C-alpha positions in Angstrom: -2.2 40.4 -17.5 1.4 39.0 -16.9 1.6 34.8 -16.7 4.5 32.7 -15.9 5.3 30.4 -17.1 4.7 27.2 -15.1 8.1 25.1 -14.2 9.6 28.9 -13.1 5.7 28.8 -10.1 7.5 26.2 -9.2 10.7 27.1 -8.9 10.4 29.4 -6.4 7.7 28.2 -4.7 9.8 25.1 -3.8 12.4 27.7 -3.0 10.6 29.7 -1.1 9.7 26.4 1.4 12.3 24.8 1.6 13.8 27.9 2.9 11.0 27.8 5.6 12.0 23.6 6.8 11.4 21.7 4.7 13.4 18.7 2.7 14.5 19.8 -0.6 12.8 16.8 -1.9 9.1 17.8 -0.4 10.1 21.3 -0.8 9.6 20.3 -4.1 6.8 18.1 -4.1 4.5 20.9 -2.5 5.7 23.4 -4.8 4.1 21.3 -8.0 0.9 20.8 -6.0 0.7 24.4 -4.8 1.6 25.0 -8.9 -1.0 22.9 -10.7 -4.0 24.0 -8.5 -2.9 27.2 -10.3 -2.5 25.3 -12.9 -6.0 23.9 -13.7 -7.2 27.3 -13.3 -8.3 27.4 -8.6 -5.5 30.6 -8.2 -7.6 30.5 -4.1 -5.7 27.4 -4.0 -2.4 28.2 -5.6 -0.5 31.0 -6.1 -3.3 33.2 -4.4 -3.5 30.9 -0.7 0.5 30.2 -0.5 2.1 32.9 0.6 -0.7 32.2 3.9 0.7 29.1 4.0 4.2 30.4 4.6 3.1 32.4 6.9 2.4 29.8 8.6 5.4 28.1 8.8 6.9 30.9 10.0 4.9 31.2 13.8 5.3 27.7 13.5 2.0 26.3 13.4 2.5 24.4 10.9 5.3 21.7 11.6 7.3 20.5 8.0 9.1 17.8 9.9 5.2 16.2 10.1 5.0 13.6 8.9 1.0 10.9 8.9 1.6 7.8 9.9 -1.0 5.2 10.1 -1.9 4.0 14.3 -4.9 1.3 13.3 -5.9 -0.7 10.4 -8.6 -2.8 9.7 -8.8 -4.2 5.9 -9.2 -2.2 3.5 -9.5 1.2 5.9 -6.6 2.8 7.7 -6.6 5.4 10.5 -4.4 7.7 10.6 -3.0 10.9 12.4 -1.4 13.9 10.2 0.6 14.8 13.5 -0.7 18.8 12.4 1.6 18.6 9.6 2.2 20.2 6.4 -1.4 19.3 4.8 -1.2 18.9 0.8 1.9 16.4 2.0 0.1 14.3 3.8 -3.0 14.1 2.5 -1.4 13.6 -0.9 0.6 10.6 0.9 -3.1 9.4 2.1 -4.3 9.3 -1.2 -1.6 7.6 -2.7 -2.0 4.3 -0.2 -6.2 4.6 -0.5 -4.7 3.7 -4.2 -2.7 1.2 -2.7 -5.3 -0.6 -0.9 -7.5 -0.1 -3.3 -5.6 -2.1 -6.0 -5.2 -5.0 -3.2 -8.5 -4.7 -2.1 -10.9 -3.3 -4.7 -11.5 0.2 -2.9 -8.9 1.6 -0.1 -10.2 4.1 2.7 -7.4 6.4 4.6 -9.5 8.3 7.2 -6.7 11.6 7.7 -6.7 13.3 11.3 -5.5 16.0 12.9 -4.2 17.6 9.7 -4.3 20.7 8.7 -5.2 22.8 5.3 -5.3 20.6 2.1 -5.1 23.1 -0.7 -7.2 22.1 -3.3 -9.2 19.0 -2.3 -9.2 18.1 -6.6 -5.8 17.8 -6.8 -6.5 14.3 -4.5 -9.4 13.6 -6.4 -7.0 14.0 -10.1 -4.8 12.6 -7.9 -6.2 9.0 -7.5 -7.3 9.1 -11.5 -3.9 9.7 -12.5 -3.9 6.1 -11.0 -6.1 4.5 -12.4 -9.2 4.7 -9.7 -13.0 6.8 -8.4 -11.4 9.0 -6.3 -14.2 10.7 -3.5 -12.2 12.6 -0.9 -13.8 15.6 1.8 -12.3 17.5 4.1 -14.0 19.8 7.2 -12.8 22.9 8.0 -13.3 25.2 11.0 -16.5 26.8 11.6 -17.2 29.2 8.4 -21.0 29.1 7.5 -24.9 29.1 9.6 -26.2 25.9 9.6 -29.7 26.5 7.8 -31.9 28.5 9.6 -29.5 29.6 11.6 -27.6 33.0 11.9 -24.9 32.3 13.7 -21.4 29.5 12.1 -21.6 26.5 13.5 -20.7 24.2 10.6 -18.8 24.0 7.6 -17.9 24.5 3.7 -17.0 21.2 4.5 -15.4 20.8 0.5 -16.0 17.5 -1.3 -14.6 16.1 -4.4 -15.4 13.2 -6.4 -13.1 12.2 -9.5 -13.1 9.6 -12.1 -10.6 8.2 -14.6 -9.9 8.6 -18.4 -7.1 6.8 -19.8 -6.5 10.2 -21.8 -6.0 12.3 -18.3 -8.7 14.1 -19.0 -11.0 13.3 -16.4 -14.1 13.6 -14.8 -14.2 16.0 -11.2 -16.0 18.2 -8.5 -14.7 19.1 -6.1 -17.1 21.4 -4.3 -17.3 23.4 -1.5 -21.2 22.7 0.4 -21.2 26.6 0.5 -22.1 28.3 -2.8 -18.9 29.1 -3.2 -15.4 28.4 -1.1 -14.2 31.2 0.7 -12.0 30.7 -2.0 -14.0 31.4 -4.3 -14.7 34.4 -3.0 -11.3 36.1 -1.8 -9.6 35.5 -6.4 -13.2 37.5 -7.0 -13.1 39.8 -4.6 -8.6 40.2 -5.8 -10.1 40.2 -9.1 -12.5 42.8 -8.6 -15.9 41.4 -10.1 -19.6 40.1 -8.6 -21.2 36.5 -7.6 -22.6 34.8 -10.5 -25.8 34.0 -7.9 -26.1 35.3 -4.7 -23.4 34.0 -1.8 -23.9 35.3 1.9 -25.4 37.6 3.3 -24.1 40.8 4.2 -24.2 43.5 7.3 -28.1 44.0 7.1 -28.9 40.0 6.2 -29.6 40.5 2.9 -28.2 38.3 0.5 -25.6 39.2 -2.2 -23.6 39.0 -4.9 -20.4 40.9 -3.3 -17.5 38.3 -2.4 -16.1 41.0 0.2 -19.6 41.5 2.2 -19.9 37.7 3.0 -16.2 37.6 4.0 -16.7 40.4 6.0 -20.1 39.3 7.8 -19.0 35.4 7.6 -22.5 34.3 6.5 -22.3 32.4 3.3 -24.8 30.6 1.7 -25.3 27.3 1.9 -25.5 25.0 -1.7 -29.7 23.8 -2.2 -30.4 25.7 0.7 -30.1 23.2 3.8 -29.1 20.5 1.2 -25.6 22.0 1.9 -26.3 22.8 5.4 -27.8 18.2 6.1 -24.4 17.4 4.0 -21.7 19.7 5.6 -23.7 17.9 8.9 -22.8 14.5 7.7 -20.1 15.0 6.0 -18.3 16.4 9.1 -20.4 13.2 11.0 -18.8 10.4 9.8 -14.9 11.8 8.5 -14.9 13.1 12.7 -16.0 9.7 13.6 -13.7 7.7 11.0 -10.7 9.7 12.9 -11.3 10.0 16.6 -10.7 13.4 15.0 -11.1 17.0 15.5 -14.7 18.3 14.8 -15.6 22.3 13.0 -16.8 22.5 15.9 -13.0 21.3 17.9 -11.6 23.3 14.8 -13.1 26.4 16.4 -11.2 26.4 19.1 -7.6 26.6 17.5 -7.6 30.5 16.1 -5.8 29.3 12.9 -7.4 26.8 10.8 -5.7 24.0 11.4 -5.8 19.8 13.0 -8.7 19.1 10.2 -10.2 16.0 9.9 -9.6 14.1 6.1 -11.5 11.2 4.0 -9.3 9.6 0.9 -11.4 6.7 -0.8 -10.2 5.2 -3.9 -12.5 2.2 -5.4 -10.8 0.6 -8.6 -12.7 -0.2 -11.3 -10.6 -2.6 -13.4 -11.4 -5.1 -10.9 -14.9 -5.6 -13.0 -13.6 -4.8 -16.5 -10.8 -3.2 -18.8 -9.9 0.3 -19.2 -11.6 0.9 -22.8 -14.4 -0.3 -21.0 -14.5 2.4 -18.0 -13.6 4.9 -21.3 -16.3 3.8 -23.6 -18.8 4.3 -20.2 -17.6 7.2 -19.4 -18.0 8.8 -23.3 -21.2 8.5 -23.8 -22.4 9.5 -20.5 -20.2 13.1 -22.0 -21.3 12.6 -25.3 -24.8 12.7 -23.9 -24.6 15.5 -21.8 -23.4 17.1 -24.5 -25.1 17.1 -26.6 -27.9 19.5 -24.2 -29.5 22.8 -25.8 -27.6 25.3 -24.8 -30.0 27.7 -22.3 -27.9 30.8 -23.9 -27.6 31.1 -27.1 -24.4 30.2 -28.3 -23.7 28.8 -24.9 -21.8 25.4 -23.9 -23.1 23.2 -21.4 -19.3 21.0 -19.5 -19.2 18.2 -17.2 -17.1 18.7 -14.1 -13.5 19.5 -14.8 -14.5 20.9 -18.3 -13.2 23.9 -18.0 -10.3 23.2 -16.1 -8.7 20.8 -18.6 -9.3 23.4 -20.5 -6.9 25.5 -18.5 -4.2 23.3 -18.0 -4.0 22.8 -22.0 -3.4 27.1 -22.5 -2.5 28.1 -19.4 0.9 25.4 -19.3 1.6 26.7 -23.9 1.2 30.4 -22.5 1.6 30.3 -18.5 -0.1 31.3 -16.3 -1.4 34.6 -14.7 -1.0 36.2 -12.1 -1.9 38.9 -9.7 1.3 40.7 -9.9 1.1 41.8 -6.2 0.8 38.6 -5.0 3.5 36.6 -7.3 6.2 40.1 -7.0 5.3 38.8 -2.9 6.5 35.5 -3.7 10.2 36.9 -5.3 10.3 39.0 -2.8 10.2 36.2 -0.4 
């Protein structure tokens, strides 16, 4: 397996993005986001997704010069318009602002409408945690999942993120689509030629399957928790669209491309009620209790949310980031 140093990946991504219209500073910031996604082992929203985003820039679907702006404010809550700019950069600025509001008020909310795909939602939860805040964020998507009991895709696998900070930087975070597997994960498994560990959707005969290619073809992803994931998807879309007056899932489905998304950034400052050491002690106690679980499989290990990602960051920093060679070659050729 070919591995690429993190710094080299950042440099190549930045080169390509600047050549497609981003300023040097924006290209660098965006390149870091994509490279960090691969560094964390989330290849589906790093290198694997990068050529598609470049295609959006080339088609003019994403305006590289557009920046999100605050359209209305009410204390700790702000409504922003992303103007269909570069999704990850708009999302980063929105979460930075939510953290700024949290440091002032204890909590901050930025409702970001009319943005483009933010790539990995965990980027912004981790960003909040790096600033000492609990981060909560979610995005809607195009209609890519059936509501429970339905066959046609009417709801989104709207990703939901929650992160709790630790002063050593090894934060605790969950980043999950409300489908059993995100489409990025399906793509990643297909590219690696592996089956899903559990059924993730339906095949052409309407049967549950572990074949990622079959699910990509039918578009019938399985909601996590069956009816619970379906209900959560609908409520996330409702809350986000009400706060932003932006595009709902069914509206995004009329655009042709997955653009004009609606996203919510929430930051909460636990430092308003105690010290960082107090919070660290609470987190350490809970995680220690979880880690003492008896593994279900002999020699197995029980992991807390984000633990695998922390291990991936360490390993990939040291050894280089694993890449699909054809995809990396395509970036070098851009």
